[in-house]
N, C-alpha and C positions, 0 to 999 in steps of 0.2 A: 729288580733287587728288595723292591718294596713286596713283589707279591712274595718271594724267598721267607721276608719278614715276618709277613703277616703269615705263611704257614707254620713256621716255627712259633709267633706269638701262640698260636690254637694250639699246637702239640702240646706247647709247654701250659696254656690254662687247662687243659684235658690232663695231661701229668699232677699239673699242681692241685687238684680237685684233692678235697677229702675221702672221696669214695668216689670212683668210675661214674660216669653218666648211666642214666637207666637207659634202657632197652628203649624206650619210646622217643628220648629225647636224641639218641642216637638216629633214630628212626628219622624224627622232623629236621635235625642237623644235616641228613645225608639228602631227604627231599628238597630243602630249601638249597643247598649246594646244587643240586643239578637241576631244579627251576634256575637259577642264577647263570646256569652255562646255558642253557637254552632258551635267556632272555633276550629281546634284541635289543636291552641294554648291559650284555654283558660284554662290551668293551669297554664301558665305564671304569675308569679306577678304583671307584667306592667298590662295584659289584665285584670285580676281581679280586679285592683284597677281603669283602666278606665271604666270596667263596671259597678261598684259600683259608680263611682263619676256620669257619666250620669244618672243611675238609680236614686240615688238622686236628681240630678237637674229637672228628670222628673216629680220625685212623688213631690216637692213642689211647680213645677210650676203648676202641675195640682190641687195642694190644693189651690191656688194663683188664680187660673182662676174659679175655683168654688165658690171662696167665691166672687169675683167678677161679675159672674153672679146672687148672688143674693143680690148685695149692693142694695139699693134702689136708683134711680137718681131723683138729684132735678130739676124740672124745672122752677121753678117758686119763690118768696120771701117767698110766703103765701102758703104753699103747705101742705094740710090736708087730715088726712087720719083717718079711725076708725078700730082701734089697738083691734085686739082677742086676748088674748094669755094666759101664765100662767108666771106669776114672778117667776125667776131662781135664783135670786141672791137676798141676806138680801138687803132690803134698808135700805141706809146710808142715814143721816139725815145732811145736812150742814144749817146749821141756821133754816130757814122757807122752805128749800126745800130737798125734797127726791129724792134720786138716787138711781135706782135699773133697770134691765134687764128684757124683758118680750120678751117670747120666742112665737111665733104665725104668724098670718097673718092680712094682713088689707082686712075688708072685704067689705069698700067703700072707696070711694075719688080717690083710685090710679088705676089705669091699672096695675098691677100685678097678676101672676100666684099665685095658691094657695099654693105653697112651704113654709114650716115655713123659718121663719126669726128671729134673735136675734133682737129686739130694745132697745137702751140704752136709758131710756126716764128720765126728772127731772118732778117733780108734786109741785108746790108749793099751798098745801092744809090740812090746820090744822083737817079740819073735819074728813079726811079718810088717815089710814094708811094702806098703802097694806101689806101683809104679803106674806111672799116667800110660793110658794106652788100654791097660790092661782089663780083662773082665772079671770082676767078682763078685760070689755070691757072700753078702751080711746079714747078720742077724743084728735089726738096728730099732732102739727104743726111741719113740719118735719126740721132737721138743717143740713146743711153740713158736712162731713165726710172729710174735706181736710188738706194734708199734709200742714204746718207751715211752713212760708219760712224763719221765722227767724230761727236761729239756735239755740237759746235758748230756751229753754222751750219743752213739751209735742209734739211728732208728733202726729197727731191725729188720723191719715186714719192708720199708723200702729201700733197704740196701739188700735183699731177697728180691723185690721185685728188679731192680736196676740191672743184677747180675742173674734174672731170670731163674730165680731158685724158688722150687714150689714145697719144697720139706727141708728140717733139717733134725739129725738124730744122732745117737750115740750109739757105738757097736758095741753089743754084748758078746763075752767071752759066751763063745760056743765052737760044735766041732761041724756046724753050718759052716762057719766060715772058712771059706777056699778060695784060691783062684780058677778061675774055667778058663781062662785063655790070656796066652800071652801078647804082649804091645804087638799092634801089626802097623802102626804109622811110622817109617823110621825117625819122621823128625823129634818123636818122643823121648828116644832113649838118650841123644845127646840132651836135651834141658832136661831131664832127669836127672843124668851126672853132674850138668853144669851145677844145677842145683844141689845136692848130695856135697858137692865139693867146696861150695861156698857156707854152707854149712858147718863141713868139719874144719875152717878155717877161721871162722867168724867167732868167736866167744858168746857175744853179746848176741840174742837169741832176735831181738829186736831187730837190732844192725842187719844181723843174718837175711833177715825176712824182707827188709828193705832193699837188699842187695840183690835178691834175687829175683824181685819184684820188677826191680829195674833190668836185671837183665837174660831174664828168661821169659 
């Protein structure tokens, strides 16, 4: 029980830091944890607590560094990219805007590697309604994932880190926007239909979003 709490505290310390631990400190923490495991005092409760605390900090910092390495940097106010990927969240409607997450890669417009990224997009378009599980090609104007200065309100960057989102953007009207593949997962269809019926039945968008989140 104490060991699990120590591991949890270490992970929370790593996640709660203003910035991820530097690579040298991750290496030092890993070496100290390894030495504690190999030491003849490893059976002592204090050494076990220290080892698990360092292990938790190392794991959370490695996760933060991995997320930061996939995050899409902004170099201008009108930065665009052609995104190809699969819709991985049930689209939520807020007035005339659909919001959903796409997991894929940018094939044009940005100098990025081919590793898949999760992008949170918003789309103002009544002629197309993306469904979860479908593959799409979308022209996206990127928006910042910056932390808020005001203490009142959502911390956008930490919310993106929690959800594993590496970029955000708004879909630009273009002839390039097109579906590439229908949904292949059988579970996504019923989830999308339930969400659509909830949205149609509840007039208040906020209440509809809450019920949809709890239901699907």
